C-alpha positions as CSV (number, residue, x, y, z in Angstrom):
1,M,268.3,187.4,280.7
2,M,267.1,184.7,283.4
3,R,264.7,182.7,281.0
4,F,267.6,182.5,278.7
5,S,269.9,180.6,281.7
6,L,266.7,178.6,282.4
7,C,266.5,177.6,278.9
8,L,270.3,176.9,278.2
9,I,269.6,174.4,281.3
10,A,267.1,173.1,280.2
11,L,268.4,172.1,277.1
12,T,271.9,171.0,278.5
13,F,269.0,168.5,280.8
14,F,267.1,167.2,277.8
15,S,270.6,167.0,275.5
16,L,272.3,165.0,277.7
17,T,273.2,161.9,275.7
18,L,275.4,159.2,274.6
19,H,277.3,160.0,272.0
20,A,280.5,157.9,270.8
21,R,283.9,159.0,270.6
22,G,285.1,160.8,267.8
23,K,287.9,159.4,265.3
24,Q,290.6,161.9,266.0
25,G,290.0,161.5,269.6
26,L,294.0,160.6,271.1
27,V,294.6,157.5,272.8
28,N,297.4,158.8,275.7
29,C,301.2,157.1,275.8
30,G,300.8,154.4,278.5
31,S,297.1,153.1,277.4
32,W,296.4,149.1,277.8
33,I,295.1,149.9,274.3
34,Y,299.1,150.0,272.6
35,D,299.7,146.9,274.7
36,A,296.4,145.3,273.3
37,M,297.5,146.0,269.5
38,T,301.0,144.8,270.3
39,E,299.5,141.3,271.6
40,I,297.1,140.9,268.3
41,A,299.7,142.0,265.7
42,M,302.2,139.5,267.7
43,E,300.2,136.6,266.9
44,E,299.4,137.5,263.5
45,G,303.2,137.3,263.1
46,R,303.3,140.8,262.2
47,V,304.0,144.3,263.1
48,D,302.6,147.6,262.8
49,F,303.2,151.7,263.6
50,S,301.6,151.0,267.5
51,D,304.4,151.7,268.9
52,Q,304.4,155.0,269.4
53,A,302.1,157.8,271.3
54,P,299.9,159.3,270.9
55,L,297.8,158.1,268.0
56,S,294.5,158.6,266.9
57,I,291.5,156.3,267.0
58,A,291.5,156.3,263.2
59,E,295.0,155.3,263.0
60,I,294.6,152.9,265.6
61,E,291.5,151.3,263.5
62,L,293.5,151.3,260.5
63,Y,296.0,149.1,262.3
64,L,293.5,146.9,263.7
65,S,291.5,146.3,260.5
66,E,294.5,143.8,259.8
67,A,293.3,141.4,262.2
68,D,291.6,138.3,260.9
69,Y,289.4,138.3,264.1
70,D,288.3,134.2,263.3
71,S,292.2,133.4,263.2
72,L,292.8,134.9,267.1
73,S,293.1,132.6,269.9
74,E,290.6,133.4,273.0
75,A,293.0,136.3,274.6
76,G,293.5,137.6,270.8
77,K,289.7,137.8,270.6
78,K,289.0,139.7,274.2
79,N,292.3,142.1,273.2
80,Y,290.0,142.9,269.6
81,D,286.7,143.3,271.4
82,R,288.2,145.3,274.1
83,I,289.2,147.9,271.8
84,V,286.9,147.8,269.3
85,D,284.2,148.7,272.8
86,Y,286.7,151.2,274.0
87,I,286.7,153.1,270.6
88,A,282.1,152.5,270.5
89,Y,281.5,154.1,274.0
90,E,279.5,156.5,274.6
91,P,280.5,158.5,276.9
92,P,277.7,161.0,278.7
93,A,277.6,164.2,276.4
94,F,276.1,167.8,275.9
95,K,275.0,166.7,271.6
96,A,274.7,169.7,268.9
97,D,274.3,168.0,265.8
98,I,277.9,167.0,264.9
99,F,279.6,168.5,268.1
100,S,279.5,167.2,271.6
101,I,280.7,167.7,275.2
102,S,281.8,165.1,277.2
103,V,283.1,163.7,280.4
104,E,284.5,160.5,281.4
105,P,285.1,160.8,284.9
106,E,287.5,158.4,287.3
107,M,288.6,157.9,290.4
108,N,292.0,156.1,291.9
109,V,292.6,155.7,295.3
110,E,295.8,155.0,296.4
111,G,298.5,154.2,299.3
112,F,302.1,153.3,299.4
113,Y,304.9,152.8,301.7
114,K,308.5,152.0,301.9
115,T,311.1,151.0,304.9
116,N,314.0,153.2,303.9
117,D,313.7,156.8,303.0
118,D,317.1,157.0,301.7
119,I,316.0,154.9,298.8
120,D,313.3,156.5,296.0
121,W,309.5,155.1,295.0
122,V,309.4,152.3,293.0
123,Y,305.7,153.1,292.7
124,D,306.9,156.7,291.8
125,R,305.1,160.4,290.3
126,Y,305.4,158.7,287.0
127,C,303.1,155.4,287.9
128,R,300.8,157.4,290.7
129,Q,297.3,158.6,289.3
130,P,295.5,161.7,290.3
131,L,292.8,161.1,293.0
132,L,290.1,162.0,290.4
133,T,290.5,162.5,286.6
134,T,287.8,164.1,284.2
135,P,288.9,164.4,281.0
136,L,286.8,167.2,279.4
137,N,286.2,166.7,275.2
138,V,284.8,168.7,272.4
139,Q,283.8,166.7,269.4
140,G,283.0,167.7,266.2
141,G,282.2,164.5,264.6
142,D,284.7,162.6,263.4
143,Y,286.8,165.5,262.1
144,F,288.1,167.0,265.1
145,T,288.7,166.4,268.9
146,L,289.6,168.9,271.8
147,S,290.4,167.2,275.4
148,M,291.7,168.6,278.9
149,D,292.2,166.3,281.7
150,V,290.8,168.0,284.7
151,T,292.7,166.3,287.2
152,L,292.3,167.0,291.7
153,R,295.9,165.2,291.9
154,E,299.2,166.2,294.2
155,Y,301.5,168.4,293.0
156,D,305.1,166.5,291.5
157,G,306.9,168.2,295.1
158,A,304.7,166.2,297.6
159,A,304.8,162.8,295.8
160,I,308.5,162.7,296.0
161,L,308.1,163.3,299.7
162,D,309.3,160.2,301.4
163,N,307.0,160.5,304.0
164,N,303.7,160.8,301.6
165,Y,301.6,157.9,301.8
166,S,298.9,158.2,299.9
167,N,297.3,160.5,296.9
168,F,294.8,162.3,299.1
169,I,296.3,165.3,298.9
170,Y,297.9,165.5,301.6
171,A,301.0,165.1,303.0
172,D,303.6,166.4,305.2
173,S,300.6,167.5,307.5
174,K,299.3,169.4,304.6
175,L,297.7,170.3,301.9
176,T,299.0,169.4,298.5
177,P,296.3,169.8,295.6
178,D,298.0,170.4,292.1
179,I,296.9,173.7,290.6
180,N,299.0,173.6,287.8
181,F,296.8,171.1,285.7
182,P,296.3,170.5,283.0
183,H,299.2,168.2,282.1
184,T,297.9,166.7,279.0
185,A,295.5,168.7,276.9
186,Y,295.7,168.7,272.7
187,G,293.6,169.5,269.7
188,S,293.3,167.2,267.0
189,V,291.9,167.1,263.7
190,G,292.1,164.3,260.7
191,Y,291.2,163.2,257.5
192,K,291.1,159.7,255.8
193,F,291.6,159.2,252.5
194,N,290.3,156.2,252.3
195,D,290.5,152.5,254.2
196,N,294.0,152.4,254.1
197,A,295.6,156.0,254.3
198,G,294.8,159.2,256.6
199,V,296.1,162.5,258.2
200,N,296.3,163.8,261.6
201,L,297.6,167.0,263.3
202,Q,297.7,167.3,266.8
203,V,298.9,170.5,268.4
204,G,299.2,169.6,272.5
205,M,301.2,169.2,275.7
206,G,302.2,166.2,277.8
207,P,304.2,162.6,277.2
208,Q,305.1,161.4,273.8
209,S,307.0,158.1,273.0
210,V,308.9,157.2,270.4
211,G,309.8,153.5,270.3
212,R,307.3,150.8,272.4
213,S,310.0,149.9,275.4
214,L,309.8,148.3,278.6
215,S,312.3,150.8,280.9
216,G,311.4,153.8,278.5
217,S,312.6,154.4,274.9
218,I,316.4,155.9,274.7
219,I,314.6,157.3,271.7
220,W,311.5,159.4,273.0
221,S,310.1,158.0,276.0
222,E,307.0,159.0,278.1
223,Y,308.9,160.0,280.8
224,F,309.3,163.3,278.9
225,T,306.3,164.9,280.2
226,G,304.8,168.6,280.5
227,A,306.2,169.5,277.3
228,S,304.0,171.2,274.6
229,Y,304.1,170.0,271.0
230,A,302.7,170.0,267.2
231,N,302.3,166.5,265.6
232,L,301.9,166.0,261.6
233,D,301.1,162.0,261.0
234,V,300.6,161.1,257.5
235,F,299.7,157.3,257.8
236,S,299.2,153.6,256.2
237,K,299.8,150.4,256.6
238,N,303.3,150.4,255.2
239,L,304.4,154.2,255.0
240,R,304.2,156.5,258.1
241,Y,305.7,160.2,258.1
242,N,305.9,162.3,260.7
243,M,306.9,166.0,261.5
244,N,307.4,167.2,265.1
245,I,308.1,170.5,267.0
246,T,308.0,170.0,270.9
247,E,308.6,173.4,273.2
248,F,311.4,172.1,276.1
249,N,311.2,175.0,277.7
250,V,311.1,178.9,276.6
251,D,313.1,179.5,273.4
252,K,314.7,175.6,273.2
253,Y,312.4,174.1,270.6
254,A,313.5,170.7,268.8
255,Y,312.3,170.0,265.1
256,T,311.9,166.2,264.3
257,H,311.0,164.5,260.8
258,R,310.8,160.8,261.1
259,L,309.8,158.2,258.3
260,E,309.2,154.8,258.9
261,V,308.3,151.6,256.3
262,R,306.8,148.3,257.1
263,L,308.4,145.6,254.9
264,F,306.8,142.0,254.3
265,K,304.3,142.8,257.2
266,K,307.0,142.1,259.5
267,L,310.2,144.4,259.6
268,Q,309.5,147.4,260.4
269,F,312.6,150.5,260.3
270,S,312.2,153.9,261.6
271,I,314.6,156.8,260.8
272,M,314.7,160.1,262.8
273,E,316.6,163.5,262.6
274,S,316.0,166.1,265.2
275,M,317.5,169.6,265.9
276,L,317.1,171.2,268.7
277,V,317.5,175.0,268.9
278,N,317.6,177.1,272.2
279,S,316.4,179.7,270.4
280,S,312.7,181.6,269.2
281,L,311.1,179.4,266.9
282,E,312.1,179.3,263.2
283,L,310.5,178.6,259.9
284,R,313.3,176.9,258.2
285,F,313.4,174.2,260.6
286,M,309.5,173.6,259.6
287,N,310.5,173.0,256.4
288,P,308.6,169.3,255.9
289,F,311.1,167.5,253.9
290,T,314.8,168.7,253.7
291,M,318.1,167.9,255.9
292,F,318.6,169.9,259.3
293,H,322.3,169.1,259.5
294,G,322.7,169.9,255.9
295,M,321.9,173.6,257.5
296,A,324.6,173.9,259.8
297,P,323.0,176.4,261.9
298,W,325.6,176.0,265.1
299,R,327.3,178.7,263.5
300,D,324.0,181.0,263.4
301,Y,323.7,181.7,267.5
302,G,325.7,184.2,269.6
303,D,326.2,184.7,273.4
304,E,323.7,186.0,275.8
305,D,324.7,189.3,273.9
306,G,324.1,188.4,271.0
307,D,327.6,188.2,269.6
308,L,327.9,185.4,267.6
309,D,330.2,182.9,269.4
310,H,333.0,181.4,267.4
311,S,334.5,179.7,270.2
312,D,331.6,177.4,270.5
313,P,331.4,175.7,267.1
314,E,328.1,174.0,268.5
315,S,326.6,176.9,270.1
316,H,323.2,176.8,270.7
317,T,321.7,173.8,268.5
318,C,322.3,169.6,269.2
319,D,321.2,167.3,266.3
320,Y,319.9,164.4,267.1
321,L,319.5,160.6,265.2
322,A,317.7,157.9,265.8
323,L,317.4,154.5,263.8
324,K,314.9,151.8,265.1
325,L,314.3,148.2,263.9
326,V,311.3,146.2,265.1
327,Y,311.2,142.4,263.4
328,V,308.6,139.4,263.8
329,P,310.1,136.2,262.6
330,V,307.4,134.0,264.0
331,K,304.1,134.2,265.8
332,N,304.0,135.3,269.0
333,L,307.4,136.9,269.0
334,R,309.0,140.5,268.7
335,L,312.8,141.3,268.2
336,Y,313.3,145.2,268.2
337,G,316.9,147.5,268.6
338,F,316.8,151.0,268.8
339,F,320.3,153.5,268.2
340,A,320.0,157.3,269.2
341,M,323.2,159.7,269.0
342,N,323.4,163.6,269.6
343,Q,327.5,163.3,269.1
344,Y,329.7,161.1,267.1
345,Q,333.3,161.5,265.9
346,T,334.3,160.2,263.1
347,F,337.8,158.6,262.5
348,Y,338.5,161.7,260.2
349,E,337.6,164.3,262.8
350,R,339.9,161.9,265.9
351,K,343.0,162.2,263.2
352,N,342.7,165.2,261.9
353,W,341.9,167.5,264.9
354,E,343.7,165.9,267.6
355,N,343.3,168.0,270.3
356,D,339.4,168.3,269.9
357,T,338.0,167.5,272.9
358,T,334.5,166.6,271.6
359,P,333.4,162.9,272.9
360,N,330.9,160.7,271.5
361,S,327.4,160.2,272.9
362,M,325.5,157.3,271.8
363,A,322.3,155.1,273.0
364,F,321.5,151.6,272.0
365,Q,318.5,149.3,273.7
366,A,317.7,145.5,272.0
367,G,314.8,143.6,273.8
368,A,312.8,140.4,273.1
369,E,308.9,140.1,273.6
370,S,306.8,137.4,273.4
371,Y,303.0,136.6,273.7
372,I,302.3,133.1,274.4
373,P,298.4,131.9,274.3
374,F,297.2,129.9,276.8
375,K,293.5,129.0,278.5
376,G,292.4,131.9,277.3
377,G,294.7,134.4,278.6
378,N,298.7,134.5,277.7
379,F,301.7,134.3,279.0
380,H,303.9,137.9,278.8
381,F,307.9,137.6,278.5
382,W,310.0,140.6,277.8
383,L,313.6,141.2,277.6
384,E,315.3,143.9,277.5
385,G,318.9,145.7,277.6
386,T,319.7,149.5,278.0
387,Y,323.3,151.1,277.2
388,T,324.0,155.1,276.9
389,Q,327.0,156.7,277.2
390,P,328.2,159.4,280.0
391,Y,327.5,162.4,277.2
392,M,324.4,160.7,275.9
393,Y,321.9,164.0,275.3
394,V,324.2,166.0,276.3
395,K,326.2,169.0,274.8
396,E,328.0,172.1,275.8
397,D,325.4,173.5,278.0
398,P,322.4,172.1,279.5
399,N,320.2,174.8,277.5
400,W,321.2,172.6,274.7
401,S,321.2,169.5,275.8
402,L,318.4,167.2,275.1
403,V,316.5,167.7,278.5
404,R,313.6,169.8,279.6
405,T,313.2,171.3,283.2
406,Y,310.7,173.2,285.5
407,S,309.5,173.2,289.0
408,E,306.8,174.1,290.4
409,N,304.6,177.2,291.8
410,L,303.7,175.1,294.7
411,G,305.1,173.9,297.9
412,D,309.0,174.5,297.7
413,K,308.9,174.8,294.3
414,A,311.2,171.8,293.4
415,I,313.3,171.2,290.4
416,F,312.4,168.5,288.0
417,Y,314.7,167.6,285.0
418,E,314.0,165.1,282.4
419,W,315.9,163.6,279.6
420,V,314.2,163.1,276.3
421,G,314.7,159.5,275.4
422,S,315.8,156.9,279.0
423,P,315.0,158.0,282.4
424,F,318.2,156.5,283.2
425,G,319.4,159.3,281.6
426,P,323.4,159.2,280.0
427,D,325.9,157.1,281.4
428,T,324.3,153.5,282.4
429,V,323.8,149.9,281.3
430,A,320.8,148.0,282.6
431,G,319.1,145.3,281.5
432,E,315.0,144.4,282.8
433,L,313.0,141.1,282.9
434,N,309.3,140.7,283.4
435,M,307.4,137.7,283.0
436,G,303.7,137.4,283.5
437,Y,300.1,136.2,282.5
438,E,297.5,138.1,282.1
439,V,293.8,137.6,280.9
440,P,292.8,140.5,279.4
441,G,290.2,143.1,281.0
442,K,290.2,140.4,283.5
443,W,293.2,140.4,286.3
444,D,297.0,140.0,285.4
445,V,300.2,139.3,287.5
446,T,304.0,139.6,287.0
447,A,307.1,139.8,288.4
448,S,310.1,141.6,287.1
449,Y,313.4,142.2,287.7
450,L,315.9,145.2,287.2
451,F,319.7,145.6,287.2
452,K,321.1,148.7,286.4
453,A,325.1,150.3,286.4
454,A,325.1,153.6,286.7
455,G,327.8,155.9,286.7
456,E,328.6,159.2,288.2
457,Y,326.5,161.2,285.1
458,S,323.4,159.1,285.6
459,G,319.9,159.7,286.3
460,T,320.3,163.7,286.5
461,K,323.5,164.0,288.7
462,L,324.7,166.3,286.5
463,F,322.8,169.4,287.3
464,T,324.7,169.9,290.7
465,D,324.3,172.6,293.2
466,D,327.1,174.4,291.5
467,L,325.9,174.4,288.1
468,D,323.0,176.8,289.2
469,W,321.0,175.5,286.2
470,G,317.1,174.4,286.3
471,G,313.5,175.5,286.7
472,Q,313.1,179.0,286.2
473,D,316.9,179.7,286.0
474,K,318.4,179.2,282.5
475,V,321.8,181.1,283.2
476,S,324.0,178.2,284.3
477,N,327.4,178.5,285.6
478,R,329.2,176.6,282.4
479,E,332.9,176.3,284.4
480,N,330.7,173.7,286.4
481,W,329.4,171.8,283.6
482,A,330.4,167.9,282.9
483,Y,331.2,168.6,278.8
484,P,334.9,168.4,278.4
485,D,336.4,171.9,277.3
486,S,340.3,172.5,277.6
487,D,339.0,175.8,278.2
488,K,338.2,174.9,281.9
489,E,340.3,174.3,285.3
490,G,342.3,171.2,284.4
491,G,343.1,172.6,280.5
492,Q,343.6,169.8,277.9
493,D,344.7,167.0,280.1
494,R,341.5,166.8,281.8
495,A,339.2,167.4,279.2
496,K,340.9,164.6,277.2
497,K,340.2,161.9,279.8
498,Q,336.6,163.2,280.3
499,Q,336.4,162.3,276.7
500,G,337.3,158.9,277.0
501,F,334.8,157.7,280.0
502,S,333.1,154.7,279.6
503,T,330.2,153.7,280.6
504,P,329.5,153.7,283.7
505,H,332.4,155.6,284.5
506,G,333.8,156.6,288.1
507,T,332.5,154.4,290.9
508,P,329.1,152.7,289.5
509,E,326.5,152.0,292.0
510,Y,324.5,148.8,290.8
511,L,321.1,148.8,291.8
512,N,319.4,145.5,292.0
513,R,315.1,145.5,292.3
514,V,312.8,143.2,292.5
515,A,308.9,143.5,292.3
516,L,305.3,142.0,291.7
517,R,302.8,143.6,290.3
518,A,298.8,141.9,290.1
519,S,295.8,143.2,289.2
520,F,291.9,142.3,289.2
521,S,288.7,144.0,287.4
522,P,285.8,142.3,288.5
523,S,283.6,144.5,286.3
524,P,284.8,147.5,283.9
525,L,283.6,149.6,286.6
526,F,286.4,148.6,289.0
527,T,290.0,147.9,289.0
528,I,292.4,147.1,292.5
529,S,295.8,146.4,291.9
530,A,298.7,145.7,294.1
531,Q,302.8,146.2,294.0
532,P,305.2,144.5,296.8
533,A,308.7,145.3,295.8
534,F,312.1,145.1,297.2
535,V,315.5,146.7,296.3
536,F,319.0,146.7,297.2
537,I,321.7,149.0,296.2
538,F,325.8,149.0,296.0
539,N,328.2,151.7,295.7
540,K,325.0,154.1,296.9
541,D,325.3,157.6,295.3
542,N,328.6,156.1,293.8
543,I,330.0,155.7,296.8
544,D,332.3,152.8,297.2
545,G,331.3,150.3,299.8
546,E,327.8,152.1,300.7
547,F,325.0,150.2,300.7
548,A,321.4,150.5,301.4
549,S,318.3,148.2,300.8
550,G,314.4,148.6,301.4
551,G,311.4,147.4,300.9
552,E,308.3,149.3,299.3
553,F,304.1,148.0,298.9
554,A,301.7,150.0,296.8
555,V,297.7,149.3,296.9
556,S,295.5,151.2,294.5
557,A,291.8,150.7,293.4
558,K,290.6,152.9,290.3
559,I,286.8,153.5,290.0
560,N,286.0,154.2,286.4
561,L,282.6,156.6,287.2
562,S,281.5,157.3,283.6
563,R,280.3,153.6,283.5
564,L,277.5,154.5,286.2
565,F,275.7,156.6,284.0
C-alpha cells in the first residue's frame, strides 16, 4: 500500500502539466467575457445570444467566430484577444490521456466602510468576493467538464453585518468562515455538430441570467443565487432553444422552455414560458416542446392534508411568461426591451367575474447601451429603466410565488429571500445610468447614478415576521400574506382596494445613489479596484418624512495565483 501511494504521488508530480480549457466548461454569470462579447458584437452592428449565462465555451466560440478581427477597433481587438487567451489558457493540471484535473486559485483582499449603519451596503454580499477561491475542474477533453468552486469566504449572514469591514472571515469579534460551500458547481457535457451548431447539457447550482441588464434582468437575474438546475441548450447563430428545470426550494420547481431567433443579424426575439409548481418533480413538465398553461395544472394540487383545494383556483402553481427584444440599429448601439408577467386579467375576465380580486402582475424593462471606440479603449454609456407592479412575482402563497428562501447553518441563521428576477422585487420604479471609459484588460473608470421609487411591497418587505415564512419554515400564515383575498379580514372591499394598487403604492421610498468605480490591472496577475458611493433616501422604510444619508468606500485587490505557475 505504501509503495502504491508513493507511486501515485510520483505520478502526480511528474504528470503535472498545462492543459487547455475544455469546450464544455462554463463561463459563470458576471464574467467580463460577456461584456467583451457584447462590445465586439455591437462594434460590428450585430446581436448574438451571449446575453445570458452560464454558457459553454463551445457556444461562446461559435458566436465569437462571427467577428471579423481585422475590421475591429484597437479596443475590439484587445477584447477579442482576451477571450481567445482565456479559452486557450492552460491552468496547472494533472493529466491522464484526455482526462485532467486542474485548479485556478485566486485571492481577493477587500475592505469597506460606511458612515451610516441604517443604510444597506452598496458593496453588498453580491459584490463581495471570497478571500480565496479555488475552482476545481475535472475535464474529459472537449466532451465534458465537472467543476466546483472551493472557497474560503464569509457566510452571507456575516457579510450583511454593519460592523463588518473586510472579507477576512472575521467580523463582530468572531470567526465567520462559510462551511456551506460550494455555491457554484456543475457538470457539463456537449457536442458540436458542425461549425455552426451544437448542444450542451448542464446540471449544476448557482446563478443564471436571461437578458443582459444593468440592474438585474426582470426575467431571470444573477441575483437569484444558490438554486440547483438542469439546463439543455441547443444553439446556432440564428436559432437557440433552451429547456430548464430549476429547484427553488424542496418540492418547488420551475419548468422553463425558451425559444430565441435572430433576424438579419440585428434583431433578436425571445419567448419564454415557465410553470412553477409547489410539488415534487413531475415528468409531464419535462416535455421539451409543449404548452404548460394548456395543462391547467392548478386544478391538480391540494392543501397540506392532500385534499384538492377548490377554493383556490391557482393552488400550488405560478404561470410565468417573458419576452425579450434586442435590436442593434447601427454600430455601437444596442436597444432592448424585456417584458415578464405571472398574472394578467383580461377585459373578458374583469367583465364576467367582477368580484374576482386577482391583481395583474407584470414587469417592464428597457434600456440603451453604447460602446464608442476611442484611443485604444471604449467610452461606455448605459441607461436602463425598470418597472414592476406591486404583485409582480407574487401569488396567493409564498410557496408558489417566484421567490427562493434559505437560511444558513451558521451564526444567527439569518433568513434570505431572492426573487427570480429584479433584485428590486415588486412595486418599484427605477432608473440607472452608467458612464465610463475602459481600456480592456488594463484600467477602467465608471460613474453611476441610481434612482429608485420603492413602494411598500418592494424588495423583501412582503416577508414580515407575522407571515412566519422563510428559511426552513415553509408553512406560512396566509392570513398575513399581502395578496388580495376577500376571505381575509376586510373582506371584498379591502381585497378590491389591494387589487387596484399601482406602483409605487403607499408611501414611496425615494432612493438616490451615486457611485464611482475604478480598477487598474498592471498585469494579468493583479487587479486593484476602488468604489466610493453616496446614498440619500427620502421617506426611508416607507415612513413619511424619514430621511437618511451616508457614504461608503470599498477597495479590493485580486491576485490570480494560477498565473504564477
